[in-house]
All heavy atoms as a GROMACS GRO file, in nm:
protein
  623
    1MET      N    1   0.084  -0.120  -0.001
    1MET     CA    2  -0.001  -0.001   0.000
    1MET      C    3   0.090   0.126   0.000
    1MET      O    4   0.186   0.133   0.074
    1MET     CB    5  -0.091  -0.003   0.122
    1MET     CG    6  -0.180   0.115   0.134
    1MET     SD    7  -0.294   0.098   0.277
    1MET     CE    8  -0.428   0.191   0.211
    2THR      N    9   0.054   0.222  -0.082
    2THR     CA   10   0.129   0.348  -0.090
    2THR      C   11   0.055   0.455  -0.008
    2THR      O   12  -0.066   0.467  -0.018
    2THR     CB   13   0.139   0.393  -0.234
    2THR    OG1   14   0.199   0.288  -0.312
    2THR    CG2   15   0.220   0.518  -0.248
    3TYR      N   16   0.132   0.528   0.070
    3TYR     CA   17   0.076   0.635   0.151
    3TYR      C   18   0.125   0.769   0.100
    3TYR      O   19   0.238   0.780   0.057
    3TYR     CB   20   0.121   0.624   0.297
    3TYR     CG   21   0.066   0.505   0.371
    3TYR    CD1   22   0.142   0.387   0.384
    3TYR    CD2   23  -0.058   0.514   0.433
    3TYR    CE1   24   0.091   0.279   0.453
    3TYR    CE2   25  -0.109   0.403   0.502
    3TYR     CZ   26  -0.032   0.289   0.512
    3TYR     OH   27  -0.084   0.182   0.581
    4ASN      N   28   0.038   0.871   0.108
    4ASN     CA   29   0.092   1.004   0.086
    4ASN      C   30   0.127   1.062   0.223
    4ASN      O   31   0.101   0.999   0.326
    4ASN     CB   32  -0.011   1.090   0.009
    4ASN     CG   33  -0.137   1.118   0.088
    4ASN    OD1   34  -0.137   1.133   0.208
    4ASN    ND2   35  -0.250   1.130   0.019
    5PHE      N   36   0.187   1.176   0.224
    5PHE     CA   37   0.234   1.235   0.352
    5PHE      C   38   0.122   1.244   0.453
    5PHE      O   39   0.138   1.210   0.570
    5PHE     CB   40   0.302   1.371   0.330
    5PHE     CG   41   0.341   1.435   0.459
    5PHE    CD1   42   0.458   1.396   0.522
    5PHE    CD2   43   0.262   1.531   0.517
    5PHE    CE1   44   0.497   1.455   0.641
    5PHE    CE2   45   0.297   1.591   0.640
    5PHE     CZ   46   0.416   1.551   0.702
    6SER      N   47   0.007   1.297   0.412
    6SER     CA   48  -0.106   1.319   0.507
    6SER      C   49  -0.149   1.189   0.567
    6SER      O   50  -0.174   1.184   0.688
    6SER     CB   51  -0.223   1.385   0.436
    6SER     OG   52  -0.183   1.511   0.390
    7GLN      N   53  -0.159   1.084   0.488
    7GLN     CA   54  -0.202   0.954   0.542
    7GLN      C   55  -0.099   0.898   0.637
    7GLN      O   56  -0.135   0.847   0.745
    7GLN     CB   57  -0.227   0.857   0.428
    7GLN     CG   58  -0.344   0.892   0.341
    7GLN     CD   59  -0.346   0.807   0.211
    7GLN    OE1   60  -0.242   0.779   0.153
    7GLN    NE2   61  -0.466   0.767   0.171
    8LEU      N   62   0.028   0.907   0.602
    8LEU     CA   63   0.133   0.855   0.688
    8LEU      C   64   0.141   0.935   0.819
    8LEU      O   65   0.153   0.876   0.925
    8LEU     CB   66   0.265   0.860   0.615
    8LEU     CG   67   0.385   0.796   0.689
    8LEU    CD1   68   0.357   0.652   0.729
    8LEU    CD2   69   0.511   0.804   0.604
    9TYR      N   70   0.127   1.067   0.807
    9TYR     CA   71   0.130   1.152   0.926
    9TYR      C   72   0.014   1.117   1.020
    9TYR      O   73   0.029   1.104   1.139
    9TYR     CB   74   0.123   1.301   0.887
    9TYR     CG   75   0.116   1.393   1.006
    9TYR    CD1   76   0.226   1.411   1.088
    9TYR    CD2   77  -0.001   1.458   1.039
    9TYR    CE1   78   0.221   1.497   1.197
    9TYR    CE2   79  -0.010   1.540   1.150
    9TYR     CZ   80   0.102   1.560   1.226
    9TYR     OH   81   0.094   1.640   1.339
   10GLU      N   82  -0.105   1.098   0.960
   10GLU     CA   83  -0.221   1.062   1.042
   10GLU      C   84  -0.200   0.928   1.112
   10GLU      O   85  -0.228   0.912   1.231
   10GLU     CB   86  -0.347   1.057   0.956
   10GLU     CG   87  -0.474   1.029   1.034
   10GLU     CD   88  -0.598   1.028   0.945
   10GLU    OE1   89  -0.593   1.080   0.833
   10GLU    OE2   90  -0.700   0.976   0.991
   11GLN      N   91  -0.149   0.830   1.041
   11GLN     CA   92  -0.125   0.701   1.096
   11GLN      C   93  -0.022   0.706   1.209
   11GLN      O   94  -0.040   0.650   1.318
   11GLN     CB   95  -0.075   0.604   0.988
   11GLN     CG   96  -0.040   0.466   1.040
   11GLN     CD   97   0.023   0.376   0.935
   11GLN    OE1   98   0.010   0.404   0.815
   11GLN    NE2   99   0.083   0.268   0.978
   12LEU      N  100   0.089   0.778   1.188
   12LEU     CA  101   0.191   0.790   1.288
   12LEU      C  102   0.146   0.870   1.409
   12LEU      O  103   0.182   0.844   1.523
   12LEU     CB  104   0.318   0.851   1.230
   12LEU     CG  105   0.397   0.762   1.133
   12LEU    CD1  106   0.506   0.838   1.065
   12LEU    CD2  107   0.451   0.640   1.207
   13SER      N  108   0.060   0.971   1.384
   13SER     CA  109   0.003   1.050   1.494
   13SER      C  110  -0.082   0.967   1.588
   13SER      O  111  -0.074   0.979   1.709
   13SER     CB  112  -0.081   1.164   1.441
   13SER     OG  113  -0.002   1.256   1.368
   14ILE      N  114  -0.155   0.875   1.529
   14ILE     CA  115  -0.239   0.783   1.611
   14ILE      C  116  -0.148   0.687   1.687
   14ILE      O  117  -0.167   0.668   1.807
   14ILE     CB  118  -0.338   0.707   1.519
   14ILE    CG1  119  -0.442   0.807   1.465
   14ILE    CG2  120  -0.407   0.594   1.596
   14ILE    CD1  121  -0.528   0.752   1.352
   15GLU      N  122  -0.051   0.629   1.619
   15GLU     CA  123   0.038   0.532   1.682
   15GLU      C  124   0.117   0.595   1.795
   15GLU      O  125   0.134   0.532   1.904
   15GLU     CB  126   0.137   0.472   1.583
   15GLU     CG  127   0.072   0.380   1.482
   15GLU     CD  128   0.174   0.337   1.374
   15GLU    OE1  129   0.295   0.357   1.388
   15GLU    OE2  130   0.125   0.284   1.271
   16LYS      N  131   0.162   0.715   1.777
   16LYS     CA  132   0.249   0.781   1.878
   16LYS      C  133   0.171   0.869   1.974
   16LYS      O  134   0.223   0.928   2.066
   16LYS     CB  135   0.358   0.862   1.810
   16LYS     CG  136   0.451   0.766   1.732
   16LYS     CD  137   0.560   0.841   1.661
   16LYS     CE  138   0.637   0.744   1.574
   16LYS     NZ  139   0.778   0.735   1.605
   17LYS      N  140   0.040   0.878   1.950
   17LYS     CA  141  -0.050   0.959   2.034
   17LYS      C  142   0.000   1.100   2.048
   17LYS      O  143   0.001   1.159   2.153
   17LYS     CB  144  -0.067   0.894   2.171
   17LYS     CG  145  -0.129   0.755   2.165
   17LYS     CD  146  -0.140   0.690   2.299
   17LYS     CE  147  -0.193   0.553   2.280
   17LYS     NZ  148  -0.175   0.466   2.391
   18SER      N  149   0.042   1.155   1.935
   18SER     CA  150   0.096   1.292   1.933
   18SER      C  151   0.079   1.350   1.793
   18SER      O  152   0.094   1.281   1.694
   18SER     CB  153   0.244   1.288   1.968
   18SER     OG  154   0.300   1.417   1.953
   19LYS      N  155   0.058   1.481   1.788
   19LYS     CA  156   0.052   1.553   1.660
   19LYS      C  157   0.166   1.655   1.655
   19LYS      O  158   0.172   1.737   1.566
   19LYS     CB  159  -0.081   1.622   1.638
   19LYS     CG  160  -0.193   1.520   1.620
   19LYS     CD  161  -0.321   1.591   1.582
   19LYS     CE  162  -0.431   1.490   1.568
   19LYS     NZ  163  -0.456   1.453   1.430
   20VAL      N  164   0.258   1.644   1.748
   20VAL     CA  165   0.367   1.738   1.758
   20VAL      C  166   0.473   1.710   1.650
   20VAL      O  167   0.501   1.596   1.620
   20VAL     CB  168   0.435   1.725   1.899
   20VAL    CG1  169   0.559   1.807   1.908
   20VAL    CG2  170   0.339   1.766   2.007
   21SER      N  171   0.523   1.817   1.592
   21SER     CA  172   0.639   1.802   1.503
   21SER      C  173   0.755   1.871   1.568
   21SER      O  174   0.742   1.967   1.644
   21SER     CB  175   0.609   1.864   1.365
   21SER     OG  176   0.593   2.002   1.374
   22VAL      N  177   0.874   1.823   1.541
   22VAL     CA  178   0.996   1.880   1.598
   22VAL      C  179   1.075   1.943   1.484
   22VAL      O  180   1.103   1.877   1.381
   22VAL     CB  181   1.081   1.773   1.666
   22VAL    CG1  182   1.215   1.828   1.710
   22VAL    CG2  183   1.007   1.723   1.791
   23GLY      N  184   1.112   2.071   1.502
   23GLY     CA  185   1.189   2.140   1.398
   23GLY      C  186   1.338   2.116   1.418
   23GLY      O  187   1.387   2.119   1.531
   24LEU      N  188   1.408   2.093   1.312
   24LEU     CA  189   1.555   2.081   1.315
   24LEU      C  190   1.610   2.216   1.274
   24LEU      O  191   1.608   2.255   1.157
   24LEU     CB  192   1.601   1.970   1.217
   24LEU     CG  193   1.552   1.828   1.249
   24LEU    CD1  194   1.592   1.733   1.139
   24LEU    CD2  195   1.604   1.783   1.384
   25ASP      N  196   1.657   2.287   1.372
   25ASP     CA  197   1.706   2.424   1.354
   25ASP      C  198   1.854   2.434   1.395
   25ASP      O  199   1.887   2.482   1.502
   25ASP     CB  200   1.625   2.522   1.441
   25ASP     CG  201   1.475   2.513   1.420
   25ASP    OD1  202   1.432   2.453   1.321
   25ASP    OD2  203   1.403   2.564   1.504
   26PRO      N  204   1.942   2.390   1.309
   26PRO     CA  205   2.083   2.387   1.346
   26PRO      C  206   2.153   2.524   1.344
   26PRO      O  207   2.192   2.573   1.239
   26PRO     CB  208   2.146   2.295   1.242
   26PRO     CG  209   2.059   2.315   1.121
   26PRO     CD  210   1.920   2.340   1.175
   27ASN      N  211   2.165   2.581   1.459
   27ASN     CA  212   2.240   2.705   1.474
   27ASN      C  213   2.376   2.664   1.533
   27ASN      O  214   2.383   2.626   1.650
   27ASN     CB  215   2.163   2.800   1.567
   27ASN     CG  216   2.236   2.932   1.590
   27ASN    OD1  217   2.358   2.942   1.578
   27ASN    ND2  218   2.159   3.034   1.622
   28LEU      N  219   2.481   2.674   1.457
   28LEU     CA  220   2.612   2.626   1.497
   28LEU      C  221   2.659   2.685   1.630
   28LEU      O  222   2.727   2.617   1.709
   28LEU     CB  223   2.718   2.653   1.391
   28LEU     CG  224   2.707   2.568   1.263
   28LEU    CD1  225   2.804   2.611   1.160
   28LEU    CD2  226   2.726   2.421   1.297
   29GLU      N  227   2.622   2.809   1.659
   29GLU     CA  228   2.664   2.872   1.782
   29GLU      C  229   2.592   2.815   1.904
   29GLU      O  230   2.639   2.833   2.017
   29GLU     CB  231   2.639   3.023   1.773
   29GLU     CG  232   2.722   3.087   1.665
   29GLU     CD  233   2.677   3.232   1.635
   29GLU    OE1  234   2.583   3.280   1.704
   29GLU    OE2  235   2.737   3.293   1.548
   30ARG      N  236   2.481   2.746   1.880
   30ARG     CA  237   2.401   2.694   1.994
   30ARG      C  238   2.404   2.541   2.010
   30ARG      O  239   2.343   2.486   2.099
   30ARG     CB  240   2.259   2.744   1.981
   30ARG     CG  241   2.254   2.900   1.984
   30ARG     CD  242   2.118   2.951   1.981
   30ARG     NE  243   2.058   2.928   2.112
   30ARG     CZ  244   1.929   2.941   2.136
   30ARG    NH1  245   1.846   2.973   2.042
   30ARG    NH2  246   1.882   2.919   2.257
   31ILE      N  247   2.473   2.476   1.918
   31ILE     CA  248   2.483   2.328   1.926
   31ILE      C  249   2.576   2.294   2.043
   31ILE      O  250   2.686   2.351   2.051
   31ILE     CB  251   2.536   2.271   1.794
   31ILE    CG1  252   2.426   2.289   1.684
   31ILE    CG2  253   2.570   2.120   1.810
   31ILE    CD1  254   2.468   2.242   1.548
   32PRO      N  255   2.532   2.206   2.131
   32PRO     CA  256   2.616   2.171   2.248
   32PRO      C  257   2.753   2.116   2.207
   32PRO      O  258   2.766   2.050   2.105
   32PRO     CB  259   2.533   2.062   2.318
   32PRO     CG  260   2.394   2.080   2.267
   32PRO     CD  261   2.405   2.135   2.129
   33LYS      N  262   2.851   2.150   2.290
   33LYS     CA  263   2.987   2.110   2.260
   33LYS      C  264   3.006   1.957   2.248
   33LYS      O  265   3.083   1.911   2.167
   33LYS     CB  266   3.084   2.165   2.368
   33LYS     CG  267   3.105   2.314   2.360
   33LYS     CD  268   3.229   2.352   2.441
   33LYS     CE  269   3.250   2.500   2.443
   33LYS     NZ  270   3.282   2.560   2.319
   34PHE      N  271   2.929   1.881   2.326
   34PHE     CA  272   2.947   1.738   2.319
   34PHE      C  273   2.910   1.682   2.180
   34PHE      O  274   2.959   1.580   2.141
   34PHE     CB  275   2.870   1.664   2.430
   34PHE     CG  276   2.724   1.654   2.412
   34PHE    CD1  277   2.667   1.546   2.344
   34PHE    CD2  278   2.639   1.751   2.464
   34PHE    CE1  279   2.530   1.538   2.331
   34PHE    CE2  280   2.502   1.739   2.449
   34PHE     CZ  281   2.446   1.634   2.382
   35ILE      N  282   2.822   1.754   2.111
   35ILE     CA  283   2.787   1.711   1.975
   35ILE      C  284   2.896   1.757   1.876
   35ILE      O  285   2.938   1.677   1.792
   35ILE     CB  286   2.650   1.766   1.933
   35ILE    CG1  287   2.542   1.700   2.019
   35ILE    CG2  288   2.625   1.746   1.785
   35ILE    CD1  289   2.403   1.753   1.998
   36SER      N  290   2.939   1.879   1.885
   36SER     CA  291   3.044   1.926   1.791
   36SER      C  292   3.174   1.850   1.816
   36SER      O  293   3.249   1.822   1.721
   36SER     CB  294   3.063   2.078   1.800
   36SER     OG  295   3.097   2.116   1.930
   37GLU      N  296   3.205   1.816   1.940
   37GLU     CA  297   3.327   1.740   1.968
   37GLU      C  298   3.321   1.596   1.917
   37GLU      O  299   3.420   1.533   1.892
   37GLU     CB  300   3.358   1.742   2.120
   37GLU     CG  301   3.398   1.879   2.166
   37GLU     CD  302   3.400   1.894   2.317
   37GLU    OE1  303   3.363   1.799   2.389
   37GLU    OE2  304   3.443   1.999   2.366
   38LYS      N  305   3.200   1.543   1.903
   38LYS     CA  306   3.181   1.409   1.852
   38LYS      C  307   3.208   1.401   1.704
   38LYS      O  308   3.239   1.294   1.650
   38LYS     CB  309   3.035   1.365   1.879
   38LYS     CG  310   2.999   1.227   1.829
   38LYS     CD  311   2.854   1.200   1.860
   38LYS     CE  312   2.816   1.063   1.803
   38LYS     NZ  313   2.673   1.036   1.817
   39SER      N  314   3.202   1.514   1.634
   39SER     CA  315   3.221   1.517   1.490
   39SER      C  316   3.365   1.480   1.457
   39SER      O  317   3.462   1.531   1.514
   39SER     CB  318   3.190   1.654   1.436
   39SER     OG  319   3.057   1.686   1.462
   40LYS      N  320   3.384   1.388   1.363
   40LYS     CA  321   3.514   1.341   1.324
   40LYS      C  322   3.589   1.452   1.248
   40LYS      O  323   3.710   1.464   1.260
   40LYS     CB  324   3.505   1.217   1.237
   40LYS     CG  325   3.445   1.100   1.310
   40LYS     CD  326   3.427   0.982   1.220
   40LYS     CE  327   3.359   0.869   1.299
   40LYS     NZ  328   3.322   0.757   1.215
   41ILE      N  329   3.518   1.531   1.178
   41ILE     CA  330   3.574   1.644   1.106
   41ILE      C  331   3.497   1.767   1.151
   41ILE      O  332   3.379   1.764   1.168
   41ILE     CB  333   3.555   1.629   0.954
   41ILE    CG1  334   3.609   1.494   0.906
   41ILE    CG2  335   3.614   1.741   0.874
   41ILE    CD1  336   3.571   1.455   0.762
   42ALA      N  337   3.570   1.876   1.174
   42ALA     CA  338   3.508   1.995   1.229
   42ALA      C  339   3.439   2.076   1.121
   42ALA      O  340   3.435   2.200   1.127
   42ALA     CB  341   3.611   2.080   1.302
   43LEU      N  342   3.381   2.013   1.019
   43LEU     CA  343   3.307   2.086   0.919
   43LEU      C  344   3.166   2.113   0.970
   43LEU      O  345   3.107   2.028   1.036
   43LEU     CB  346   3.299   2.002   0.790
   43LEU     CG  347   3.428   1.973   0.715
   43LEU    CD1  348   3.401   1.876   0.600
   43LEU    CD2  349   3.486   2.102   0.665
   44PRO      N  350   3.111   2.227   0.932
   44PRO     CA  351   2.971   2.254   0.975
   44PRO      C  352   2.875   2.146   0.935
   44PRO      O  353   2.787   2.109   1.013
   44PRO     CB  354   2.940   2.387   0.905
   44PRO     CG  355   3.075   2.452   0.890
   44PRO     CD  356   3.172   2.337   0.863
   45SER      N  357   2.893   2.089   0.817
   45SER     CA  358   2.801   1.985   0.770
   45SER      C  359   2.803   1.861   0.861
   45SER      O  360   2.701   1.799   0.888
   45SER     CB  361   2.825   1.947   0.627
   45SER     OG  362   2.960   1.902   0.611
   46ASP      N  363   2.922   1.825   0.907
   46ASP     CA  364   2.937   1.709   0.996
   46ASP      C  365   2.875   1.739   1.132
   46ASP      O  366   2.809   1.652   1.192
   46ASP     CB  367   3.086   1.674   1.009
   46ASP     CG  368   3.110   1.536   1.070
   46ASP    OD1  369   3.042   1.443   1.028
   46ASP    OD2  370   3.199   1.527   1.154
   47ILE      N  371   2.895   1.858   1.181
   47ILE     CA  372   2.836   1.897   1.312
   47ILE      C  373   2.684   1.897   1.302
   47ILE      O  374   2.616   1.846   1.390
   47ILE     CB  375   2.892   2.033   1.354
   47ILE    CG1  376   3.044   2.022   1.384
   47ILE    CG2  377   2.818   2.086   1.477
   47ILE    CD1  378   3.113   2.152   1.401
   48VAL      N  379   2.630   1.954   1.195
   48VAL     CA  380   2.485   1.958   1.176
   48VAL      C  381   2.430   1.817   1.163
   48VAL      O  382   2.325   1.784   1.220
   48VAL     CB  383   2.447   2.045   1.055
   48VAL    CG1  384   2.301   2.027   1.016
   48VAL    CG2  385   2.479   2.192   1.086
   49LEU      N  386   2.498   1.730   1.088
   49LEU     CA  387   2.453   1.593   1.076
   49LEU      C  388   2.444   1.525   1.212
   49LEU      O  389   2.344   1.458   1.244
   49LEU     CB  390   2.548   1.515   0.982
   49LEU     CG  391   2.515   1.365   0.965
   49LEU    CD1  392   2.380   1.348   0.899
   49LEU    CD2  393   2.625   1.297   0.884
   50ASN      N  394   2.546   1.540   1.296
   50ASN     CA  395   2.545   1.482   1.428
   50ASN      C  396   2.434   1.539   1.516
   50ASN      O  397   2.372   1.469   1.594
   50ASN     CB  398   2.680   1.492   1.496
   50ASN     CG  399   2.781   1.395   1.440
   50ASN    OD1  400   2.745   1.282   1.403
   50ASN    ND2  401   2.906   1.432   1.432
   51PHE      N  402   2.414   1.671   1.505
   51PHE     CA  403   2.305   1.737   1.579
   51PHE      C  404   2.168   1.679   1.539
   51PHE      O  405   2.088   1.641   1.620
   51PHE     CB  406   2.309   1.887   1.549
   51PHE     CG  407   2.188   1.962   1.602
   51PHE    CD1  408   2.179   1.991   1.738
   51PHE    CD2  409   2.091   2.006   1.516
   51PHE    CE1  410   2.069   2.061   1.788
   51PHE    CE2  411   1.980   2.077   1.564
   51PHE     CZ  412   1.969   2.105   1.698
   52ASN      N  413   2.146   1.668   1.407
   52ASN     CA  414   2.021   1.615   1.356
   52ASN      C  415   1.998   1.472   1.405
   52ASN      O  416   1.889   1.435   1.447
   52ASN     CB  417   2.010   1.623   1.207
   52ASN     CG  418   1.997   1.766   1.156
   52ASN    OD1  419   1.964   1.857   1.233
   52ASN    ND2  420   2.020   1.786   1.029
   53LYS      N  421   2.102   1.388   1.391
   53LYS     CA  422   2.088   1.250   1.438
   53LYS      C  423   2.056   1.244   1.587
   53LYS      O  424   1.970   1.164   1.628
   53LYS     CB  425   2.221   1.173   1.412
   53LYS     CG  426   2.243   1.139   1.270
   53LYS     CD  427   2.377   1.064   1.256
   53LYS     CE  428   2.404   1.024   1.114
   53LYS     NZ  429   2.533   0.951   1.102
   54PHE      N  430   2.120   1.327   1.665
   54PHE     CA  431   2.093   1.329   1.808
   54PHE      C  432   1.948   1.363   1.839
   54PHE      O  433   1.882   1.295   1.915
   54PHE     CB  434   2.188   1.429   1.880
   54PHE     CG  435   2.163   1.444   2.025
   54PHE    CD1  436   2.210   1.348   2.114
   54PHE    CD2  437   2.096   1.556   2.075
   54PHE    CE1  438   2.183   1.362   2.251
   54PHE    CE2  439   2.069   1.568   2.209
   54PHE     CZ  440   2.114   1.474   2.298
   55ILE      N  441   1.899   1.470   1.775
   55ILE     CA  442   1.763   1.512   1.797
   55ILE      C  443   1.664   1.405   1.750
   55ILE      O  444   1.566   1.372   1.820
   55ILE     CB  445   1.734   1.649   1.728
   55ILE    CG1  446   1.823   1.757   1.785
   55ILE    CG2  447   1.585   1.685   1.736
   55ILE    CD1  448   1.800   1.787   1.932
   56ILE      N  449   1.681   1.356   1.632
   56ILE     CA  450   1.591   1.253   1.576
   56ILE      C  451   1.589   1.128   1.665
   56ILE      O  452   1.481   1.078   1.699
   56ILE     CB  453   1.629   1.219   1.432
   56ILE    CG1  454   1.600   1.340   1.340
   56ILE    CG2  455   1.549   1.095   1.384
   56ILE    CD1  456   1.658   1.325   1.201
   57ASP      N  457   1.705   1.082   1.709
   57ASP     CA  458   1.709   0.966   1.799
   57ASP      C  459   1.638   0.993   1.928
   57ASP      O  460   1.571   0.907   1.984
   57ASP     CB  461   1.852   0.924   1.826
   57ASP     CG  462   1.921   0.857   1.709
   57ASP    OD1  463   1.853   0.822   1.610
   57ASP    OD2  464   2.044   0.847   1.710
   58LEU      N  465   1.649   1.116   1.978
   58LEU     CA  466   1.587   1.157   2.104
   58LEU      C  467   1.433   1.157   2.096
   58LEU      O  468   1.366   1.116   2.192
   58LEU     CB  469   1.639   1.293   2.142
   58LEU     CG  470   1.611   1.340   2.283
   58LEU    CD1  471   1.685   1.256   2.387
   58LEU    CD2  472   1.660   1.486   2.298
   59VAL      N  473   1.377   1.200   1.985
   59VAL     CA  474   1.232   1.218   1.974
   59VAL      C  475   1.157   1.112   1.894
   59VAL      O  476   1.036   1.111   1.890
   59VAL     CB  477   1.198   1.358   1.917
   59VAL    CG1  478   1.260   1.468   2.004
   59VAL    CG2  479   1.238   1.373   1.772
   60ALA      N  480   1.230   1.022   1.830
   60ALA     CA  481   1.170   0.929   1.736
   60ALA      C  482   1.054   0.848   1.791
   60ALA      O  483   0.958   0.818   1.720
   60ALA     CB  484   1.274   0.835   1.679
   61ASP      N  485   1.061   0.814   1.918
   61ASP     CA  486   0.952   0.729   1.978
   61ASP      C  487   0.832   0.812   2.017
   61ASP      O  488   0.728   0.755   2.048
   61ASP     CB  489   1.008   0.658   2.101
   61ASP     CG  490   1.108   0.551   2.066
   61ASP    OD1  491   1.110   0.504   1.955
   61ASP    OD2  492   1.187   0.517   2.157
   62PHE      N  493   0.842   0.942   2.012
   62PHE     CA  494   0.735   1.029   2.066
   62PHE      C  495   0.666   1.119   1.964
   62PHE      O  496   0.554   1.161   1.992
   62PHE     CB  497   0.794   1.118   2.177
   62PHE     CG  498   0.869   1.040   2.280
   62PHE    CD1  499   1.007   1.042   2.284
   62PHE    CD2  500   0.802   0.967   2.374
   62PHE    CE1  501   1.076   0.972   2.380
   62PHE    CE2  502   0.868   0.891   2.468
   62PHE     CZ  503   1.007   0.894   2.470
   63VAL      N  504   0.730   1.149   1.854
   63VAL     CA  505   0.670   1.242   1.758
   63VAL      C  506   0.657   1.177   1.622
   63VAL      O  507   0.740   1.096   1.581
   63VAL     CB  508   0.746   1.375   1.748
   63VAL    CG1  509   0.752   1.446   1.881
   63VAL    CG2  510   0.884   1.353   1.692
   64PRO      N  511   0.555   1.212   1.547
   64PRO     CA  512   0.534   1.150   1.414
   64PRO      C  513   0.621   1.209   1.304
   64PRO      O  514   0.641   1.147   1.202
   64PRO     CB  515   0.386   1.176   1.386
   64PRO     CG  516   0.350   1.293   1.470
   64PRO     CD  517   0.439   1.291   1.589
   65VAL      N  518   0.677   1.329   1.327
   65VAL     CA  519   0.748   1.391   1.217
   65VAL      C  520   0.851   1.491   1.271
   65VAL      O  521   0.832   1.554   1.372
   65VAL     CB  522   0.650   1.462   1.121
   65VAL    CG1  523   0.579   1.578   1.185
   65VAL    CG2  524   0.715   1.506   0.990
   66VAL      N  525   0.965   1.501   1.201
   66VAL     CA  526   1.059   1.611   1.223
   66VAL      C  527   1.066   1.690   1.094
   66VAL      O  528   1.044   1.635   0.986
   66VAL     CB  529   1.200   1.558   1.263
   66VAL    CG1  530   1.195   1.493   1.401
   66VAL    CG2  531   1.260   1.468   1.160
   67LYS      N  532   1.094   1.818   1.112
   67LYS     CA  533   1.089   1.907   0.994
   67LYS      C  534   1.216   1.993   0.992
   67LYS      O  535   1.239   2.072   1.085
   67LYS     CB  536   0.966   1.995   1.004
   67LYS     CG  537   0.952   2.097   0.890
   67LYS     CD  538   0.832   2.186   0.909
   67LYS     CE  539   0.857   2.318   0.962
   67LYS     NZ  540   0.964   2.398   0.911
   68PRO      N  541   1.297   1.980   0.890
   68PRO     CA  542   1.409   2.073   0.880
   68PRO      C  543   1.363   2.213   0.854
   68PRO      O  544   1.273   2.238   0.771
   68PRO     CB  545   1.490   2.020   0.757
   68PRO     CG  546   1.424   1.898   0.712
   68PRO     CD  547   1.294   1.884   0.781
   69GLN      N  548   1.420   2.306   0.926
   69GLN     CA  549   1.389   2.447   0.908
   69GLN      C  550   1.483   2.500   0.802
   69GLN      O  551   1.597   2.528   0.825
   69GLN     CB  552   1.405   2.522   1.040
   69GLN     CG  553   1.368   2.667   1.037
   69GLN     CD  554   1.224   2.690   0.996
   69GLN    OE1  555   1.197   2.704   0.879
   69GLN    NE2  556   1.136   2.695   1.093
   70LEU      N  557   1.431   2.511   0.679
   70LEU     CA  558   1.512   2.542   0.560
   70LEU      C  559   1.602   2.665   0.577
   70LEU      O  560   1.715   2.664   0.531
   70LEU     CB  561   1.420   2.557   0.438
   70LEU     CG  562   1.491   2.571   0.304
   70LEU    CD1  563   1.581   2.452   0.276
   70LEU    CD2  564   1.391   2.592   0.195
   71ALA      N  565   1.553   2.768   0.640
   71ALA     CA  566   1.630   2.890   0.655
   71ALA      C  567   1.766   2.866   0.722
   71ALA      O  568   1.865   2.926   0.685
   71ALA     CB  569   1.551   2.994   0.731
   72TYR      N  570   1.770   2.774   0.820
   72TYR     CA  571   1.895   2.743   0.889
   72TYR      C  572   1.996   2.676   0.794
   72TYR      O  573   2.113   2.704   0.801
   72TYR     CB  574   1.870   2.653   1.012
   72TYR     CG  575   1.813   2.730   1.128
   72TYR    CD1  576   1.678   2.750   1.144
   72TYR    CD2  577   1.898   2.783   1.227
   72TYR    CE1  578   1.626   2.820   1.250
   72TYR    CE2  579   1.848   2.850   1.335
   72TYR     CZ  580   1.711   2.869   1.345
   72TYR     OH  581   1.660   2.937   1.452
   73TYR      N  582   1.945   2.589   0.708
   73TYR     CA  583   2.034   2.520   0.617
   73TYR      C  584   2.080   2.614   0.505
   73TYR      O  585   2.195   2.603   0.460
   73TYR     CB  586   1.964   2.396   0.561
   73TYR     CG  587   1.932   2.293   0.668
   73TYR    CD1  588   1.814   2.304   0.738
   73TYR    CD2  589   2.025   2.201   0.704
   73TYR    CE1  590   1.786   2.217   0.840
   73TYR    CE2  591   2.000   2.114   0.806
   73TYR     CZ  592   1.879   2.120   0.874
   73TYR     OH  593   1.853   2.033   0.978
   74GLU      N  594   1.995   2.702   0.458
   74GLU     CA  595   2.033   2.800   0.358
   74GLU      C  596   2.142   2.890   0.413
   74GLU      O  597   2.236   2.923   0.339
   74GLU     CB  598   1.910   2.883   0.316
   74GLU     CG  599   1.813   2.805   0.231
   74GLU     CD  600   1.690   2.884   0.196
   74GLU    OE1  601   1.657   2.982   0.268
   74GLU    OE2  602   1.620   2.848   0.099
   75LYS      N  603   2.131   2.927   0.539
   75LYS     CA  604   2.231   3.015   0.599
   75LYS      C  605   2.370   2.947   0.604
   75LYS      O  606   2.474   3.012   0.589
   75LYS     CB  607   2.188   3.050   0.743
   75LYS     CG  608   2.275   3.150   0.810
   75LYS     CD  609   2.213   3.185   0.945
   75LYS     CE  610   2.305   3.287   1.015
   75LYS     NZ  611   2.253   3.322   1.150
   76LEU      N  612   2.368   2.814   0.617
   76LEU     CA  613   2.495   2.740   0.619
   76LEU      C  614   2.550   2.718   0.480
   76LEU      O  615   2.666   2.674   0.465
   76LEU     CB  616   2.474   2.605   0.688
   76LEU     CG  617   2.441   2.610   0.836
   76LEU    CD1  618   2.396   2.470   0.885
   76LEU    CD2  619   2.562   2.656   0.913
   77GLY      N  620   2.473   2.745   0.377
   77GLY     CA  621   2.518   2.729   0.238
   77GLY      C  622   2.492   2.593   0.188
   77GLY      O  623   2.542   2.542   0.096
   0.00000   0.00000   0.00000
């Protein structure tokens, strides 16, 4: 069966008993040091990737969707 976004979001909202979405807003100046220090390479893209993974792993069991905040990524180039 193929789902569109709305159907999948509705299904996951019911399963997780939540309609909350979490925004991924990577501001390099505000990312905790333990995340930036975990990065093998000190490139902004590597730090942002580790930040996103950390947030997604933290909320995956509780929220149906995460949403990248495009403006933050555009700012990083």
